[in-house]
N, C-alpha and C positions, 0 to 999 in steps of 0.2 A: 259362260259365267258359272253354271253348275259344276263344270269340271274344276274351275279355280277353287270354289268352296270345298269341293271334295278333296282336293290336294292339301288345302290348308288344314282340314279336319284330320286327314291321315297323318300329316306331319305333327300336329298337336298331340294326337294319341300316341304316336311313336315316342315323342319327347317325354310324355308323362310316364310311359312304360319304362324307358331307360332310366329316368330319374328315380322311379320307385326302386328299380333293381340296384341302382347305385347306393341309395340310402340303406337298403337292406343288407347288402353283401359287401359293401366297401368297408375296409378297416376303419375304425374310428379315427386313427391318426390322419389318414389321407382325407377322410371326409371333413375333419375339423380344419385341415389346411386349405382344402378347396373352398369351404364356406368363408374363411377369412379372406382368401383372395377375391371371392365374389363380392364380399362386403367392401373391400378396398376399391374394386373396379366400379361398383355402384356409387361409392362415395366420390370417386374421381369424376364420373360422368354426371352425377347429380349436382347442380349448382346451389342447392338449398342447404341451409343449416337448421337443425331442429334443437330446441331447448325444451326439456320436459320438466314440469313442475307437478309433483305428486302430492296427493292429499295427506299422506302419512310419511314419516321418516323413520328409518330403523325398523327393527323387528318387534318393537313394543307398541306399534300403532300410535305413536305420539303425533298429534296433529301438527301439520306443517303450516306455519303462519303465512308463508308466501302464497300457499294455495288459496287460503281464504281472502287474501288481499287481491289476488288476480281475479278471483270469482266476483268480488265486489266491483272491480274495475270493469269487467266484461258485462256486468249487469246494466251498465249505462252505455255500453258500446257493442251491443249485440243486434243492432237494427238490421244488419245484412243477413243474419241467420234466418232460416225458414222454419226451424223447429225450436221453440222456446219453452222453458218451464217457468211457472209462476210460483212465487213464495211470498208470504206476508213479510213486508219490510219490518214491521214491529207488531208485537202482540197487542191485541185490542185496538188495531188500526185498520182502516179500510184501504190502505195503499198496498198495491202488489208490486213486487220487485221481479223483473223478468231477467232471465239469463239463458244461456245456451243449454239445450238438452244434450244428453249423451250422444256421442258419435255425430256431432254437428260441428260446423266450422263457420267462422265469420272473419271479416277482414278489418283491418285498422290502418290508418295512415298517420305516419309520424315524419315530419320534415319532408313531405313529398314522397316518402318511401312507403309502399304498401307491404304489410305483413299479414300473415294468416294465423289465426288461433283455432286449434282443433281440440275438442273435448272428447274424452273417452274413459274407459274403466276396464280393469282387469279383475278376474276372479282371484280370490286368495289361494295360495298354494295349499294342496291337500295336507292334512295333518298326518304325521307318521306315528301311529300307535295311539292308543287311548281314545276317549270320546269326550267331546265338549258339548255342554248344553248351550253354549253361547258361541255360535260360529262366527268367524271373522267377517266383517263387512267387505263388500266389494271396494276395491281401491281405485278411486277416480284420479284423473290427472288432466292437465292441460299441456298442449304442445304448441310452441311458438315456432313458425317457419318463416325464414327470410333468406334473401340471396346472400351468398357468402361474401360478396364485396362490401356489404354493409355490416359486417360482423362487429367492428369496433363501435360503430354508432349504436347498434342495437343492444349490445351487452353493457355499454357504459352509460348511454343516455336514455334509450327507450325504456329499458327495464327499470331504471331509476324513476322515470316519469310514471310508469305503471304503478310502482310501489307508492309513490307520493299521492297520486290521484285515488288509488284504491283505499288508502288509509283515510283520506278525506271523506270518501263515500261511506266507509265503515263508521266513521264518527257521526255522520248525519243520520245513518240508519240504526245506530246502536240503541238497543233497548236496555236501560239500566236495570239492575237486579238487586234484590235484598236477600242476602244469604244468611242462613242460620245453621247452627249445629245442635239445636235443641233436641230433647227427647232421647238423650243418651246416644247420640250419633257421633261416630268418629269421622264423618264426612260432611261436606256442605250440601244443603238443599236450598233451593231458591224460589222466589216468586218475583213477579214484576214489581219494580219499585215505582209507586205512583203517588208518593206523598206530595201534596201541593205547597208545602211551606216554602216561603221565599224570605230573603232578608228584608224586603220591603214591608212584609206583614208581621215582622217580629216586634213585640212590644219592648223596645229598648231605646235608649238615647241615641239620636242620629250620629253623634260623634263616635260613640262606641261601636256602632254597626259599621261605620265607614272604616274604622281602624281594623276591625276583624276582616272585612272584605278585602282591604288592601293587603293585609298579611297573607291571606289565602292566595290571591292572584299573584303576589310576588313569589310565593313558593312554587307555583306551577311553572314559572318562567326561569327557575334557578337551577336547572339541571347542570349546566356547565359550572356554575358557582360551587355547588356541592362537590362536584368532581375535583375542582381545583383545590378546595380546602381539605379534601380527603374524608368527607363524611357521607354516610348513606343518604340517599335522597328521600328523606322522610321527615315528618314533623309531628310532634306530640302536642295535643291540646288537652288541658284539664278543665272540665266544666264543673263548677261547684256552686251550690246555693240551696235554699230550702226547696222542698217538694212543690211542684206546680209553677216553677219559675221559667220553664221552657227549655230545659236542657236537651231533651229528645227532639224538640222542634228545631233547635239550633243545628243539630246534626243533620236533619233532613234538609235544612236550608243550605248547609255546606255542600251536601251531595248534589242538590239542584243547581247551585252556583257553578260548581266545577265539573258537573256531568260525570260524577264518580259512582261506582258501585259501593254498596254498604255491606260489610260483613259484621253481623251481630253475634259476637262470641259469647256463648254461655259457658263460663268456666266450670260450673258445677257439673256439666255434662262431659267434661274432659277427664279421662281416667288418670293420666300422669303427664309428666313433662315431655315424654317422647311423642305422645299423641298430640299434645299441644303444638309441638314443633311441626309435626306433620300437617296439622290443620293450617297453621300460619304460613308455611311454605307453599301451600296450594292457593293462597290468595294472589290476586293479580295486581298489576299496576293500575293506576287511576282508580284507587279504592280507598275507602275509609274503614278501618278496623275499630269496632266499637266494643267497649266493655262498660256496660251501664251498672251503676251502683257497685263500684268495685269494692267498696268497704263491706258490702254484704255478700259478695260472690263466694269468697272462700276466706280462710284465715291468711290473708295476704297483707294484713296491716303491718306486720313485722314489729309492732311495738313491744318494747320490753315491759312486760306486765310486772307490776309491783308484786314482790314476793309476799304471799300471805303466810301467816304463821302456820306451820305444819307441825304435826306430832313429832316429838323428839326422836322417836324410834325410826322415822322414815326420812330418807335423804330427800331434800327439796328438789335436787336436780332430777332424781328419778320420778318424783311426782309430776314435775313439769313435763318431762318427756312422755309419760303415760297419758297425761291429759291431752297433749298435742296430738299424739298418735290416735287416741280415742276420737277426737274431733274429726280428724281426717277420715278415719274409717267410717264414721257415721255419715259424712257428707258424700262418700263414694268416690272421692277424687283425691289424688295424691299430688296435684299440681302445687308447686312451691313458688314462693316469691322469687327465688333465685332463677327458676326456670322461666318465669315470665320476663324478668329483667334481661335475661340472656338474649331473648328474641327482640326486645324493645331496643336495646342499646348494645348488644353483644355482636359476636361474629355472624349470627343469623339475621341481623337487622338489615343486611344489604342483599338479601335473596331476591328482592324485587324493588324497583324504584317507583317514585312518585306515589307515595302512600301517606295517609294521615292516620295516626293512632290517637283515638279519643277515649279518655276515661271520664266518667261522670260519677259524682258522689254528692250526697247531702251533707256530709260531715268531713270536710277536708282535713280537720285536725286529727282524725283517726288514722290517716294514712302514714305509712313510713316515709320519712324524708327521702330515702333512697329511691322511692317510686315516683316522687313528684318533683325531684330536683330538675333544674334547667339542664337541657341536653337530652333528657328523657321526655318530660312534659315541658316543651319549649315555651308554651304560652298558657298562662293561667287566666281563665275567663270567669269572673264572678257574675252569676245571674241572680239578682236579688229581687226584692219586692218591687211592685209596680210603682212607677213615678208618673208624674203628670204627662211627660213626653210619651211614655209608653201607653198611657190611657188614650191619648189623642190618636195614636196609631190604631188601637183597638176600636175606637169609636168610628174611625174611617173604614176599617175592615167590616165591622158588624152592622153599622147603622148608616154608613156613607155620609157621615157628618164631618165637616171641617170646622164647624163652630156652632155654639148654641148658648143661650143665656145661662143655662145650668152648668156650663163648663167651669165658671168661676167658683161656684160652690164646691164642685168636685175637686178643683185644684186646691182649695183650702183644706178640705177634709183628707185628701189622699196624702198630704204632707205630714199629717199627724198620726196616721195609722199604718200598720204593716199588713198589706193585702197582696196576694200573689196575682200575677197576670191571668192565671187560670180562673181565679175567683172573679176577677173583673170581667173577663170574657163571658163567663157563665151568666152574670147578671145583665150584660148588655145584649145577650141573645134573646130575641123575641120568643116568648113561650106560646103565643097564639097569634092568629092573623089579626086580632083586634088590637094587639099591643103595637103602638107606634114608637118612634125614636124617643119622644119625650117621656113616655111611660117607662121605657127601659132605663133612661137616665135617672128617673125618680127611684126605680128599684135599686140602682147602684148607690144612690145617695142614702137610702134607708140602710143598706148593708154597711156603708162606711160609718154612719152614725152609730149603729149598733156596735160595731167593732170598737169605735172610739169610746163609747160608754162602758163597754166591757173592760177595756184597758184601764179606764179611770177607776172602776170598781176594784180591779185587781191591784192597782197601785195603792189605792186607799187601804185595802185589806192588808197589803204588805207593810204599809206604814204603821197600821194598828198593831200588827204582830210584832214589829220591831219595837214599838213603844212598850208593849206588854213585856217583852223580853227585857227591855232596859229597866223597867220598874221591878221585875223579879230579881234581876241582878243587883239592883240597888238595895232591895229588901234583904237579899242574902248577905250583902256586905254589912248592913246595919246590924243584922242578927249576929254576925260574926264578932263585931266590935262590942255588942252588948254582952256577949258571953265572956 
């Protein structure tokens, strides 16, 4: 036995020596040809096929979507692996998601055929010249191995199965985010989106809520329809109404219903149209792009202002151009209405699918018709003052009441006054542990009565002023005739 091992060791050392000599002194052409022949021979003898899926594509380290999908799929199919890595499935969640560690392998079975998944990583190539403070990350990859006789089934059926299941797992584990470009940033930063608003808790008429929900759900299922009619898969919503009527809450309810991310675009922080286009093209599918109070964001109203009387020596057109240029310089942004419209409804509107574009405003009449027309803002939703149906939703939310003897008094008062849902909610919220539901309802009744009395006084004062003006006008006419 020792003699056998000695012979094997001598043969191995001899092979390594000659192989090293061959690599050092053999001409590159012959060595390259020999390596190709060796690879062909190995491929002929090896019955397995390998499919590699890398974390990045190209030289610009662009993330490869297929890698993240496979990673999600293997997170639920790694039970055969001995070395696993644990990551949080969602932020602020106690659930861990397990997946294979580097240089580990696991098996999977599809239609009775066993396949092998192998994880690995390679170091980035060394940089030629220069120095970088940000070294490239290691490039991870997955390899799929299977017998070559199952090539058609694996490439056509199994990989499709992996992509479909992986996307389902991603959707379940997806943590929605709220993005912003505030504080003069030309890029998006984000936090976890945790707003609890739901359509069930919105203070609106049930019929109106049902109409909006149906419109949203129909949009998410209309990919093929939009492609057939030749339109980008997007939809615009214009939310308008007095302050405190729930426009921002409506946006949060939309995001929670559809499980979309939210991009809160602050136009005053965008330098120009080029930067605006860069920001908007970086938004993803399944997202809501929001511009709140668009009438106050920038000079985007587009309204043709009435020409004021100007000094005769100065051209009115020059004065208008100077005024517009001065306003833009003071705001620090050169974004124009044309630049915004080009992304909403122009060639750039199709850069990503399945997106909602939502504008909010307190004064819809101030907006340029080109901004609010159908096709850009497809659905206009008015959020007005609180009605009795909205009050009942708030009473259920805040006081857990479906009915109360005081509801009839509130119904009579709320029809006569204008009060926002925010004001109603503030008065229904208990201010101390001693306040019960009845006391909160009494507080609301007091506010409604005060609002009603104030309105009556204002109307009476207005009538008095009108009468005084009428008397003055009549007196002026009589004086004129007397003269």
